[in-house]
C-alpha positions, 0 to 999 in steps of 0.5 A, a space after each residue: 825080911 832077913 836082909 833087914 835083920 830079921 831071923 826066920 825061926 824054923 819052917 812051921 806055920 805060921 811063920 815066925 821071925 825074931 829081930 836080930 839087928 841093932 837095938 834089938 832087945 833080948 827078952 828070953 830071960 823075961 819070958 822064962 821068968 814069966 812062965 815060971 811065975 805062971 806055973 807057980 800061980 797055977 801049981 802052988 804045990 809044985 813051985 819052981 824058982 822064978 829066976 829066969 833060968 831055963 834049967 831042968 826044973 823049968 823044962 820039966 814043968 814046961 813039958 807038963 804044961 796044959 796045951 790049951 793054957 793055964 786056968 789062972 793068969 798073972 795079970 
């Protein structure tokens, strides 16, 4: 897969690859913003900026996120 522009991420199981070839789309900022929105829906008393920036506030909330997921979704 790496010969076809896929990058292996770590040695965890299940194995995960990201496409890094031409035409690939970087969705990291959108992923961070989605987490921020999800956090805010589930924690209205402790909102953070929904700016897509992975800063200290977002990291702190990520570390406090429930392992089994949030009770409310954003769909």
